[in-house]
C-alpha positions as CSV (number, residue, x, y, z in Angstrom):
1,M,-64.2,37.9,16.5
2,K,-63.2,37.0,20.0
3,K,-60.6,34.6,18.7
4,I,-59.0,37.3,16.5
5,Y,-58.9,39.6,19.5
6,H,-57.0,37.1,21.7
7,L,-54.6,36.3,18.8
8,A,-53.8,40.0,18.5
9,L,-53.0,40.2,22.2
10,M,-50.6,37.2,21.9
11,L,-48.7,38.8,19.0
12,M,-48.4,42.1,20.9
13,A,-47.0,40.3,23.9
14,F,-44.5,38.4,21.8
15,F,-43.1,41.5,20.1
16,A,-42.9,43.2,23.5
17,L,-40.8,40.4,24.9
18,A,-38.6,40.4,21.9
19,S,-37.9,44.1,22.2
20,C,-36.9,43.6,25.8
21,T,-34.5,40.7,25.3
22,P,-31.1,41.7,26.8
23,T,-28.0,41.8,24.6
24,V,-25.8,38.6,24.9
25,D,-22.1,39.3,25.3
26,D,-19.7,37.5,22.9
27,V,-18.8,34.1,24.4
28,F,-15.2,34.5,23.2
29,D,-12.8,37.2,24.2
30,K,-11.1,37.0,20.8
31,S,-12.3,37.2,17.3
32,S,-12.4,34.2,15.1
33,A,-9.4,35.3,13.1
34,E,-7.4,35.9,16.4
35,R,-8.3,32.4,17.7
36,I,-7.2,30.8,14.4
37,S,-4.0,32.7,14.5
38,T,-3.4,31.6,18.1
39,T,-4.1,27.9,17.3
40,T,-1.8,28.1,14.3
41,D,1.0,29.6,16.3
42,E,0.6,27.0,19.0
43,N,0.7,24.2,16.5
44,M,3.9,25.7,14.9
45,Q,5.5,25.8,18.3
46,V,4.7,22.1,18.9
47,L,6.0,21.1,15.5
48,T,9.3,23.0,15.8
49,G,9.7,22.1,19.5
50,A,10.9,18.5,18.8
51,T,14.6,19.2,18.7
52,N,15.5,15.9,17.1
53,G,12.5,15.7,14.9
54,W,9.5,13.4,14.8
55,V,8.9,9.8,14.0
56,M,5.9,9.9,11.6
57,Q,4.0,6.6,11.1
58,Y,2.9,7.4,7.6
59,Y,0.1,5.3,6.2
60,A,-0.5,5.3,2.4
61,G,-3.6,3.8,0.8
62,S,-5.3,0.7,2.3
63,L,-3.3,-1.7,0.0
64,Y,0.1,-0.3,1.0
65,G,0.4,-0.1,4.7
66,G,2.6,2.1,6.9
67,Y,6.2,3.4,6.7
68,N,8.6,5.2,9.0
69,V,9.3,8.8,8.1
70,L,11.5,11.1,10.1
71,C,10.9,14.8,9.9
72,K,12.1,18.0,11.6
73,F,10.2,21.2,11.3
74,N,12.1,24.5,11.4
75,A,11.0,28.0,12.3
76,D,11.7,29.2,8.8
77,Q,8.9,26.8,7.6
78,T,11.3,24.3,6.1
79,V,11.1,20.6,6.9
80,T,13.9,18.1,6.7
81,A,12.8,14.5,6.1
82,S,14.1,11.0,5.6
83,S,12.4,7.6,5.6
84,E,12.8,3.8,5.4
85,M,12.2,4.0,1.6
86,V,15.6,5.7,1.0
87,A,19.2,5.1,2.3
88,P,19.4,5.7,6.1
89,D,21.7,8.7,5.6
90,S,19.6,10.4,2.9
91,I,17.7,13.6,3.9
92,F,15.7,16.1,1.9
93,T,14.5,19.6,2.8
94,S,11.5,21.5,1.4
95,H,8.9,24.0,2.5
96,F,5.8,23.4,4.6
97,K,2.9,25.6,5.8
98,L,0.1,25.7,8.4
99,E,-3.1,27.3,7.2
100,Q,-6.8,27.5,8.1
101,S,-9.0,25.4,5.9
102,Q,-12.0,24.1,8.0
103,G,-9.4,23.6,10.7
104,I,-5.6,23.8,10.8
105,V,-4.0,22.0,7.8
106,L,-0.3,21.0,7.6
107,S,0.7,21.1,4.0
108,F,4.0,19.9,2.4
109,D,3.5,22.4,-0.4
110,A,6.9,22.1,-2.1
111,H,8.0,18.8,-3.7
112,N,9.9,16.6,-1.3
113,P,10.9,13.1,-2.4
114,I,10.0,11.6,1.0
115,F,6.4,12.7,1.3
116,H,5.6,12.8,-2.4
117,Y,6.9,9.3,-2.9
118,F,3.6,8.2,-1.3
119,S,1.3,10.9,-2.7
120,D,2.4,11.4,-6.3
121,P,0.0,9.9,-8.8
122,H,2.9,8.3,-10.6
123,N,5.0,6.5,-8.0
124,P,8.7,6.5,-8.9
125,D,8.9,2.8,-8.3
126,N,5.7,2.1,-10.3
127,I,3.8,1.1,-7.2
128,G,0.1,1.3,-7.6
129,E,-2.0,2.3,-10.7
130,D,-0.6,5.1,-12.8
131,G,-2.7,8.1,-11.9
132,K,-3.2,6.9,-8.3
133,G,0.2,5.8,-7.0
134,M,0.2,4.7,-3.4
135,E,-2.8,7.0,-2.6
136,G,-1.0,8.9,0.1
137,D,-1.5,12.5,1.2
138,F,0.7,15.6,1.4
139,E,-1.9,17.7,3.1
140,F,-3.1,16.8,6.6
141,R,-5.7,18.1,9.1
142,V,-4.2,18.6,12.5
143,L,-6.4,16.7,14.9
144,K,-4.2,17.0,18.0
145,A,-0.9,18.7,18.7
146,N,1.1,18.6,21.9
147,A,4.7,17.9,22.9
148,D,4.0,14.1,23.3
149,S,2.3,13.4,20.0
150,V,0.7,15.0,16.9
151,I,-2.2,13.3,15.3
152,L,-2.9,14.1,11.6
153,Q,-5.6,13.0,9.1
154,G,-5.0,12.9,5.4
155,K,-7.1,15.6,3.8
156,K,-7.9,13.6,0.7
157,H,-7.7,9.9,1.8
158,N,-8.5,10.3,5.5
159,R,-5.7,8.1,6.8
160,R,-4.7,8.6,10.4
161,I,-1.0,9.7,10.9
162,V,0.7,9.7,14.3
163,M,3.9,11.5,15.0
164,T,6.0,11.1,18.2
165,P,9.2,12.9,19.2
166,L,12.5,11.0,18.4
167,A,14.7,10.7,21.5
168,S,17.5,13.3,21.5
169,N,20.2,10.6,21.9
170,V,19.2,8.7,18.8
171,T,20.6,9.6,15.4
172,W,18.4,9.5,12.4
173,K,20.7,7.1,10.6
174,D,20.8,4.7,13.5
175,Y,17.1,4.7,13.9
176,L,16.4,4.0,10.2
177,T,19.2,1.4,10.2
178,K,17.6,-0.5,13.1
179,I,14.2,-0.4,11.3
180,E,15.8,-1.8,8.2
181,E,17.4,-4.6,10.3
182,I,14.2,-5.6,12.0
183,E,12.4,-5.5,8.7
184,E,14.9,-7.8,7.1
185,K,14.5,-10.3,10.0
186,M,10.7,-10.2,9.9
187,T,10.0,-9.9,6.1
188,F,9.0,-13.1,4.4
189,K,7.3,-13.7,1.1
190,Y,4.8,-15.8,2.9
191,F,3.6,-15.9,6.5
192,N,2.0,-18.7,8.5
193,Y,-0.8,-17.0,10.6
194,I,-1.2,-19.3,13.5
195,V,-4.1,-19.3,16.0
196,G,-3.8,-22.2,18.4
197,T,-3.6,-25.3,16.3
198,D,-5.0,-23.6,13.1
199,T,-2.6,-22.3,10.5
200,V,-3.3,-20.2,7.4
201,R,-0.7,-19.2,4.8
202,I,-0.9,-15.6,3.8
203,A,1.2,-13.5,1.3
204,P,2.0,-10.0,2.5
205,S,2.4,-7.2,0.1
206,Y,3.6,-3.6,0.7
207,H,3.1,-3.8,4.5
208,T,-0.3,-5.3,4.2
209,M,-1.4,-8.9,5.2
210,P,-4.6,-10.3,3.7
211,I,-5.9,-12.5,6.6
212,P,-9.1,-14.6,6.1
213,N,-12.0,-13.8,8.4
214,T,-15.3,-15.7,8.7
215,D,-18.3,-13.6,9.7
216,K,-21.3,-14.7,11.7
217,D,-23.1,-15.9,8.6
218,G,-20.2,-18.2,7.6
219,N,-18.9,-16.0,4.8
220,T,-15.1,-15.8,4.5
221,A,-13.3,-12.9,3.0
222,D,-9.8,-11.4,3.4
223,V,-9.2,-8.5,5.8
224,D,-6.4,-6.3,4.5
225,V,-4.4,-5.7,7.7
226,N,-2.1,-2.7,7.4
227,Y,1.1,-2.6,9.5
228,I,4.3,-0.7,10.1
229,Y,7.7,-2.0,11.3
230,T,8.8,-0.6,14.7
231,L,11.9,-1.3,16.8
232,D,9.9,-4.0,18.6
233,G,8.3,-5.7,15.6
234,I,5.0,-5.0,13.8
235,Q,2.4,-2.5,14.8
236,L,-1.0,-2.6,13.1
237,Y,-2.7,0.5,11.8
238,K,-5.6,-0.1,14.1
239,P,-7.0,-3.0,16.2
240,Y,-8.4,-5.7,13.7
241,E,-11.1,-8.2,14.7
242,I,-10.2,-11.5,13.0
243,N,-12.4,-14.6,13.7
244,G,-13.3,-13.3,17.1
245,N,-9.7,-12.3,18.1
246,T,-8.5,-8.7,18.3
247,I,-5.0,-8.2,17.0
248,T,-3.0,-5.0,17.4
249,G,0.6,-6.1,16.5
250,F,3.3,-8.7,16.7
251,K,6.6,-8.6,18.7
252,Y,9.8,-10.0,17.3
253,N,10.8,-13.2,19.0
254,A,14.6,-13.2,19.2
255,N,15.0,-16.8,20.2
256,G,15.6,-17.9,16.6
257,S,12.2,-19.6,16.1
258,N,11.1,-17.0,13.5
259,L,7.8,-16.5,15.3
260,F,6.2,-13.2,16.3
261,S,4.1,-13.3,19.3
262,E,1.0,-11.1,19.1
263,N,1.4,-8.4,21.8
264,S,-2.1,-8.8,23.4
265,N,-2.8,-12.5,22.9
266,G,-0.2,-15.2,23.4
267,N,-2.2,-17.6,21.3
268,I,-1.6,-15.9,18.0
269,F,1.7,-16.0,16.0
270,L,3.2,-15.1,12.7
271,G,5.9,-17.4,11.3
272,E,7.8,-17.9,8.2
273,A,6.2,-20.2,5.6
274,V,8.5,-21.8,3.1
275,V,6.6,-22.4,-0.1
276,P,7.7,-24.6,-3.0
277,L,8.8,-22.5,-6.0
278,S,6.1,-24.1,-8.2
279,E,3.5,-22.8,-5.8
280,Q,5.1,-19.4,-5.6
281,L,4.8,-19.1,-9.3
282,I,1.0,-19.4,-9.2
283,S,0.4,-17.5,-6.0
284,G,2.4,-14.3,-6.5
285,D,2.6,-11.3,-8.9
286,W,5.4,-11.8,-11.5
287,Y,6.3,-9.3,-14.2
288,L,7.7,-10.1,-17.6
289,K,9.9,-8.5,-20.2
290,M,10.9,-9.7,-23.6
291,S,14.7,-9.3,-23.0
292,A,14.5,-11.9,-20.2
293,M,13.2,-14.6,-22.6
294,G,14.9,-17.3,-24.6
295,K,14.8,-17.8,-28.3
296,L,11.2,-19.0,-28.4
297,G,9.9,-16.1,-26.3
298,Q,11.9,-13.6,-28.3
299,K,10.5,-15.0,-31.5
300,Y,6.8,-14.7,-30.5
301,W,7.1,-11.4,-28.5
302,G,9.1,-9.9,-31.3
303,V,6.0,-9.7,-33.4
304,I,4.1,-7.6,-30.8
305,P,5.7,-4.1,-31.5
306,D,4.3,-4.2,-35.1
307,I,0.9,-5.2,-33.7
308,Q,1.0,-2.4,-31.1
309,Q,1.8,0.1,-33.9
310,Q,-1.3,-1.1,-35.9
311,L,-3.4,-0.8,-32.8
312,G,-2.0,2.6,-31.9
313,E,-1.3,1.4,-28.4
314,E,1.6,0.9,-26.1
315,L,2.0,-2.4,-24.1
316,K,2.5,-0.9,-20.6
317,M,2.5,-4.0,-18.4
318,T,2.5,-7.8,-18.5
319,A,2.3,-10.1,-15.5
320,L,1.5,-13.6,-14.3
321,T,-0.9,-13.2,-11.5
322,T,-4.3,-14.3,-10.1
323,V,-7.6,-12.5,-10.9
324,S,-11.0,-13.6,-9.5
325,G,-9.4,-16.9,-8.3
326,R,-7.9,-17.8,-11.6
327,F,-4.2,-17.8,-12.5
328,G,-3.2,-16.2,-15.8
329,F,-1.6,-13.5,-17.9
330,Y,-2.5,-9.9,-17.1
331,F,-1.7,-7.0,-19.5
332,V,-2.3,-3.3,-20.0
333,S,-2.4,-2.2,-23.6
334,G,-3.0,1.6,-24.0
335,K,-6.0,2.4,-21.9
336,Y,-7.3,-1.2,-21.9
337,A,-6.6,-4.0,-19.5
338,G,-7.2,-7.7,-20.0
339,F,-6.6,-11.1,-18.4
340,I,-6.0,-14.4,-20.2
341,H,-6.5,-17.6,-18.2
342,I,-3.7,-20.1,-17.8
343,D,-4.5,-23.5,-16.4
344,Y,-1.8,-25.3,-14.4
345,T,-1.0,-28.6,-12.8
346,L,1.5,-28.7,-10.0
347,I,3.8,-31.7,-10.6
348,D,6.2,-31.3,-7.7
349,D,8.0,-28.6,-5.7
350,S,10.0,-27.4,-8.8
351,H,7.9,-28.5,-11.8
352,I,4.6,-27.2,-13.2
353,Q,2.6,-27.8,-16.4
354,L,0.9,-24.8,-18.0
355,K,-1.8,-24.6,-20.7
356,V,-3.7,-21.6,-22.1
357,P,-7.4,-22.6,-22.6
358,G,-8.3,-19.6,-24.8
359,T,-10.5,-17.8,-22.3
360,G,-10.2,-14.7,-20.2
361,I,-11.9,-11.7,-18.6
362,G,-11.9,-8.0,-19.4
363,Y,-10.4,-7.4,-22.8
364,G,-8.4,-10.6,-22.5
365,T,-10.4,-12.8,-24.9
366,W,-10.8,-10.0,-27.5
367,Y,-7.1,-9.3,-27.7
368,L,-6.3,-13.0,-27.7
369,T,-8.5,-13.7,-30.7
370,N,-8.5,-10.3,-32.6
371,A,-5.1,-8.7,-31.8
372,Y,-2.7,-11.7,-32.0
373,Y,-2.1,-11.7,-28.3
374,N,-1.8,-15.5,-28.6
375,Y,1.8,-14.7,-29.4
376,L,2.3,-13.2,-25.9
377,V,1.0,-16.4,-24.2
378,E,2.4,-19.0,-26.7
379,P,5.6,-19.5,-24.6
380,F,3.3,-20.5,-21.7
381,G,1.4,-23.1,-23.6
382,Y,-1.2,-21.8,-26.1
383,T,-1.0,-24.4,-28.8
384,K,0.0,-27.2,-26.5
385,A,0.6,-27.7,-22.8
386,R,4.2,-27.0,-21.7
387,T,6.0,-28.4,-18.6
388,F,8.5,-26.2,-16.9
389,E,11.2,-26.5,-14.3
390,V,11.1,-23.6,-11.9
391,K,14.2,-22.2,-10.2
392,G,14.6,-19.0,-8.0
393,N,17.4,-16.7,-7.0
394,D,16.3,-17.4,-3.4
395,P,14.4,-20.5,-2.4
396,K,12.5,-18.8,0.5
397,S,11.9,-15.3,-0.9
398,P,12.8,-15.1,-4.6
399,T,12.7,-11.8,-6.5
400,E,13.2,-13.7,-9.7
401,L,12.0,-17.0,-11.0
402,T,13.3,-18.8,-14.1
403,L,11.1,-21.2,-16.0
404,T,12.8,-23.6,-18.4
405,E,10.6,-25.8,-20.5
406,V,11.4,-29.5,-20.1
407,G,12.9,-30.8,-23.3
408,N,13.1,-27.3,-25.0
409,A,16.1,-25.3,-24.0
410,D,15.0,-22.5,-26.3
411,N,12.0,-21.7,-24.1
412,V,13.5,-20.0,-21.0
413,I,11.5,-17.3,-19.2
414,T,12.8,-15.2,-16.3
415,I,10.0,-13.3,-14.4
416,F,10.4,-10.7,-11.7
417,A,8.7,-9.7,-8.4
418,S,9.2,-6.0,-9.1
419,P,6.9,-4.2,-11.7
420,I,8.2,-3.6,-15.2
421,S,6.6,-0.7,-17.0
422,A,8.0,-1.3,-20.5
423,P,7.9,-5.1,-21.2
424,L,8.9,-4.8,-24.8
425,D,12.0,-2.6,-24.1
426,N,15.4,-4.1,-23.7
């Protein structure tokens, strides 16, 4: 009974204290809506305050790296934009908006060929998987906004985007032309990544370098290093730790040595690697089309349209590439993708022997044995091994390779570095 009495006294004291608690004044002198409106107005003033526009370092998905975009925001909520992906004197204007959505969001809400080149699920140049494109954004959270820089974050893919004001005495055309010039000097099909006396050959793709890194357990895997071209050279998306070294970028070395000294460690370089054409064939991505084949290829590929009609599918892509460490023939048929292995023997810098062993991964083996896809790989050596001479339109960085079977002038195949979406069309 005594315990119950003490408990009642404690409860009475608690309620008495609660009833005497003073009222706490609002910490903010403005309502939430007023604060949001003020922040939005301040961000708008920053965006429109760059009289010559902004240099946006736009980063698409992790496989595609960064690109220079110039943009000028106007008080009427229009934005004028250009980029290194179009001619230096090409500009496009569209609408933008700033709105509250768990923070301030900058949205390019009307189609603009500059921004939506990176974010459209179907890239106009067929870069990336159809339905994903380059995995860029057109909506960005504003993380920081002042006159010196604006930092954004992609709302969907979370990529960090930095904008800095373009100097008032620089024209957009001149800036993009200089970026184009430095990119031409520094772009190679293959790089030598040099650390001290060690050299590794790497193949960049879409402003991304796969650099091998060995962890503390001795396991080696590629790190996809994203980069963007600047007026000084190459700047990386972030500091990358590679084999105990931190790399942040490479500066162009104008002494003609074709080396790029890393800007924080003079022991690391990038240089041009000249690779024999026969090796470029089996280490790159090469796309095919029937119209670029000789009589033998036309004969065998000419059967495929009837097969596709029976399957009720469209042959969307064919390529020679490497999957899971094996070279071979990749295809997309309707909604199915497959890979057929091709064995090879490097004979010399310009000759290679190919042979299709009849194996594959994905739907490769099924299509090979059940859908007559042996006709697609016959020109590369299905029923017998075939030896080819390999020529390129540029010995250092070819965009086309021509394979001519030794002793068979009817078997000539030209393959392309750029994707081809309709390989059976002329």
